[in-house]
N, C-alpha and C positions, 0 to 999 in steps of 0.2 A: 390533448390537454391544452386548453386555452391558457395563455399567459398574459398577465397584467402588463401594463406599459408604464414603468416607473419614470422613464425619461432619459434625458441626455447624460446626466452624471453617472448613472449606472453603466451605460454603454461605453462612455469614455473610459471609466475605470477598467472595464472588461477588456477593452482594446489595449490599454497600457499593460495590464497583467499578462495578457496573452503574448504580447510582443516580448515581455521580459523572459517568458519561458522559452518561446520558440526561436527568438533571435539572439538572446543573450544568455541562454542556458541557465536561467535561474530557477530554482525549485519554487513550487507554488507558495510556500510560506514567505519567501523573499519577494515574490511577485505581488502578493497581496499588500505587503508593506509598501512596495514601490508605487503601487496604484492607489495607496491610501484608502483601501476599501473599508477599513474599520472607521474611517472618518465620515463615511456616508450615513445617511439615514438608514435605519434598520431595513426598510423595504428595499431601498436601492442596493444596499450591500448584499442582501440575499439574492437579488436578481443578477447582480454583477457576477457573483460566484457561480450561480446556475449557468449563466452564459459561457463562462470560461470552462467550467467542468464539462459541459455538454460539447463545446467545441473541441476540446482535447480528446474526448471519448469518440467523437465522430469525425475527426479531422480528415481522415482519408476520404470518406464519402463526401464531405463538404468540398474538399479541394477538387475531387473528381468532377463535381458539377460545375464549380467555378471555372475550371480549366476548359470546359466546353464553350464558355463565353468569353474567355480571355486568351488571345493568341500567345501572349508571353506575360507572365506575372511580373509586376514591378519589383525591383530589388533595391538593396541599399536603403537609404533614408526613405525613398519612395515606397519601400516595402510595407510601411505602415498602412497603406491602402489595402493591402492583402488582409491584414488583421481586421480592418473595418469590415471587409466583405465576408470574412470568415464568421465574425460575430453575427452579422446580419443573416448569413446563411444558416447558422445554428438556430437562431430565433425563428426564421421562416420555415425551415425544412424539418428540424428535429423537435422544435417546441411548439409548432403550430401558432406562432405569434401573429399579431395583426400586421398585415402587409404594409399598410400606409405608414404606421409608426416606425416599423423597422427600416423601411427604405428611406423615409424622410430624415430620420435621425442619422442614418449612415452617411447620407449626403452632407448633412450639417456638420458632422464630425470631420469629414474630408475637407470641407471648406475652411474649417477653423484651424486645421493643422498646416503650418507652413510647408511641411514636406509633401503634403497631399493635395494642396489647393488646386493645382493644375490638373489633378487626376479626378476631381469631383465629378466630372462628366462621365468618366468611365465607371466610377463607383455607382453613379445613378443608373446607368444603362445596365450594368451587371446585376445590381440588386433588383431592378424591375424584372429582369428575366428570371432571376431566382424565384421571385414571388409568383411569376406567371407559369413557369415551366419546371422550376427546380424540384418541387415535391415529387412529381412523377419520376424524374430521373433519379432522385435520391432513393426512392423506394425500390428501384430496379437494380441498384448496385449490390454487389456481393460484399456486404458490410463486414462480415466476419474477416475476410481476407484483407480488405482495403483499410479498415480502421485499425488493424494491427500492423505496426511497422514491419516491413519485410524481414528485418533481421530476427525479429521475435516470432513472426508467423511461421517461418520455415523451421525454426527450432521446435516450436510447439507441435507442428505436424510430425516431425521426425521423432520426437520424444513420446508423444501420446496418441498418435494417429489422427487423421483428419477429422473424424466425427467428434472426438473429444476436444481437439483444438478449436473446433467451431463452438462447442458448448462453453469452453473457457472464454472465447472471444465474446460470446453473447453475454456472459456474466460480467465482462469488463465494461459493457455498455451501460451498466447500472451502478449506482453507488452502493456502498456497503452499509448494512445496519450497524447500530451501536451495541456492542456487547460489554457488559459489566460483570466482573467476577467478584462475588461477595466472599469475604473471609469465612463466613459461616451463614447458615440458614438461607440458602438461595430461594427456597419456596416463599419465605417471608418477604424477601426483597421483591420477588415477582408481584406479590400482592400490593406492597407499598408503592411500587413504581408503575404498576399496570403493564408490565412487559410479559414476555413468554420465556419459559425455561428451555434452553437448548439441551440436546443430549450430552453436551460437555459440561453442563452445570452453570453456564453463563446466563445472565438475565439479558434478553434481547429486546431492544427498543428501536423504534423507527429512526430516531435521531434526537436532535435538540441540543441545547446548551448544557454541557456536562456539569459546569459549576452551579447551575440552577437546579439540578436534580436533587430530590430528597435523598439525604444520606451522604452528600458530598462532604459537608463540613465535619461530620462525625467520623468520616473515614471508613464507612461500612463496606465499601467496594472500591474497585479501581477499574479503569478501562483496559480491556484485554480481549482481543478477538478470540472466539471459541477455538480456532485452530491453534493459536499461540499458547493455549493452556495445555495442549496435549503433550509436548515434549517433556515438560517437568513431570508429568504423571508417569512417563516411561521409566523414570528413576526408581519407581516402586515406593516402598515404605522408607521414608527418610527421617522419620522422627528420631531426634537425638543424634543424628549423624552429622559429621562435618562435611558440608557441601559447598562447592565453589560454583557460583554463577558467573561464567566467563563471557565477557562482552555483554554486560548486564543491563546497561541503560536502555530505556528510561525506567525500568524496574518492575514491570508487570510480573515477570517470572520470578524475580527476587521475592516480591511480596507473596506470591503463590507458594514458593518453597518454604518461606517462613511460616505461612499459615498451615503448611503441612507438618510443621514441627521441627524443621531442620535448623541446624546451627549454620547460618549462611554467611559466606564471604562473597561480596559482590564486587567484581572488578571490571573496570572499563577505562579506556584510554582518554575519553572525551570529558574534560572538566565541565563544559556547559551542559552536556547531557546528564552528568552526574549531579549537577545542581538541581536539575529537574527531578532526578531520582530522590534526592534528599528531601525535596518538598513533598513528594509522594509518600515517602517513608514517614515523615513527620505527620502528615494528614491522616495516614492509616495507623499511626502509632505502632509501626513495625520496627523492631530492633534487629539490625544486621551490622556486620563489619563492612564498611565501604572503603574500597581502595581505588585510587586513580593512578593508573600506571599502564605502561605498555606490557602486555602479557609476554611478549618475546624477550623482555629484559627482567621482568619481575621474578623474585624468588620468594615463595611462601615459607612460613615458619615450619610447616609440616605437611604431610600428605593429606589427601581428601579421600573420603569413602565414596563420594559420588561427585561428578562434575557435569554440569550442563553447559555446553558450548553452543551458543546461538551465534554462529559465525557471520561476519560481514559478508554480504552477498549482493546480487543484482536487485533483490527485493521485488522480483517480478510477480511474486505471489500476492503483493499488496496493491496491484494496479487499480483495483476497484476503488480504493481509497485515495490513490495517488496517480491519477491519469497522466500527470506530467512525466512520470518515470520512463515510459518507453520512448518518449521524444527527447529526453535528456541523455539517455544512455544508448549504447549499441552493443553488439556482440563483442566488441573489442574490450569491454570492461572486464570480461571473464579472464583475459590474459593476466590481469593484475590481481584479481580476486582469488583465483584458484590456488596459486602458490601460497597466498596468505592463509587460506583455509587449511591447507596441508600443514603449514608451519604451526598454526594454532593447535591443531589436533595433536600433532607430535609433541608439542610443549605440554599440553594438558595431560597427555598420557604419562609423562614423567612424574607428574604430581599425584597420580592415582595410586592408592594402596593396592597390593595384590588382592584379587577378588573383587575389586571395586568396579563401579559402573561409570562409563562415559556415554552421555547422550549427545550426539552431534546433530545439530539442527540448522536449517536455513529457511528463510521465508522466500524460497525460490521455486519456480516451476521447471527449472532446467536441470537435467541429470548431470551436467558437467559440475554442478555445485552440490550434488547429492550423491546418487548412486556411484558415480565415477570417483568421487573423493573417498568413499568407503572402500571401494575396490582397490584403489591405490594404497590406502592406509594398510589394509590387510596384507597387501603384497610385501610390505616392509616391516610389519609387526606380527611375527608369528605367535606372540602371546595374546593376540586379540582375537575375539570371536564375536560374531553377531548373534545376539539372542533374539529370536523372532518376536515381533510385536503381536500381542494378542488382542482380539476384539474386546470392547468394553470401555466404559468411562468416556463415551462419546466417539470411540473409534469403531467405525463400521467395517465390515469385510472389504468393501470397495476401496477403503483407504489403506489397505495393506498390500504391498507389492514386494515380492521376494523377501518377505519377513520384515520389511521396513515400512515406516509410515510415509504416505504420500497423499496429502489432502489437496484438493483442487477447488477453484472458485465455483465450479459447477456442481460440487457436492452440496447436499442439503438445499437444492434449488427451490424446494417448496417452502422453505422458511427463510430465504434470503441469502443462501450460500455461506461461504466462509473463505478465509484467506488460504492461499496456497502455501503449504509447508512440507518440508522433508525432514524426517528424523530417523536416526538409527541408534539402536541400543547395543553398546559394545561392552563386553565383560573382559577384564584383564586377568590373564592367567588360566 
């Protein structure tokens, strides 16, 4: 795929954003702001984002080739030269960019930065070798293993087997489509928006500006990946029931539950994320009770007939959308998350009526945050039992493991995949 050459501003912004992620541990949203990507011309902004997203998705392969031409990577302030070479490498080897433009602008960027001026000769030499020899080397690399950080690659293989781990890694090399969940009449919205209807009832588009899409202002739909719609459906018929959406922001599942007829209380600890939820609720004209509180301290006015707990997790199931995640996190994050997941599940159980249903869910690919948490919970709660998930409503047999839901990015590969999710349906009493 040939790539246009917007110029210096796009590549400079890409280098700044990439450095913010890889050297300063900033998530992409913050990195875009730091690089002032939104201030660029539309064409340059689009290209800058493409360069950064591609670099993050193919970082291991790009670094493997660069390391063949550099005895020792520059570090510290001089490390900005590495980001310049990475961006050039992504353009040359992953995006089939024009060699002259990529090399020339990489050198110009190095010369204009005080930290990298004296390294411009090295940048020139390496980028020329990337242009001459890099593509062949790049194509020979085991990209599944190399582009997945080691901490995650080993866990994926252990959890799902190497063939499935490779299918997941392949899915991570591509961006995710845009799924919209209509409150009603999904077929009508497919026709209006020109999308396709997924088995989960979402309207799937290739992408685009959400706010510019037909129906945004009227609140006819909201953004929600197809996999994220499945946990709420596991609650069954919730019409007229008192339902708690725990850890609810930014509100996709809240609006889904309300559309299903539930009397919803939406609770989350994050005030900024709840402001975003309120905006979504207002736009979609959805009425729910909103609570900003720490679930471990909060006391509800009464019990709930159903609770959906979408627990904080590593979010490894969303890497297609957030390729910065595996570079910002490591396996160590689980040490702090799994006790919180256990505590939230225990707390939610106390608020559930006898005979009520709790659906525990995480957007994680890791059994430590899914199956292992359910096993631990069952060991301490004899009044809990897992009710097997049944196929239907977008849930295929391949998504059911030991009676629990397990979606993977490589599922639905023929229509663009879906996020990785785990969910279990627990009955009390």
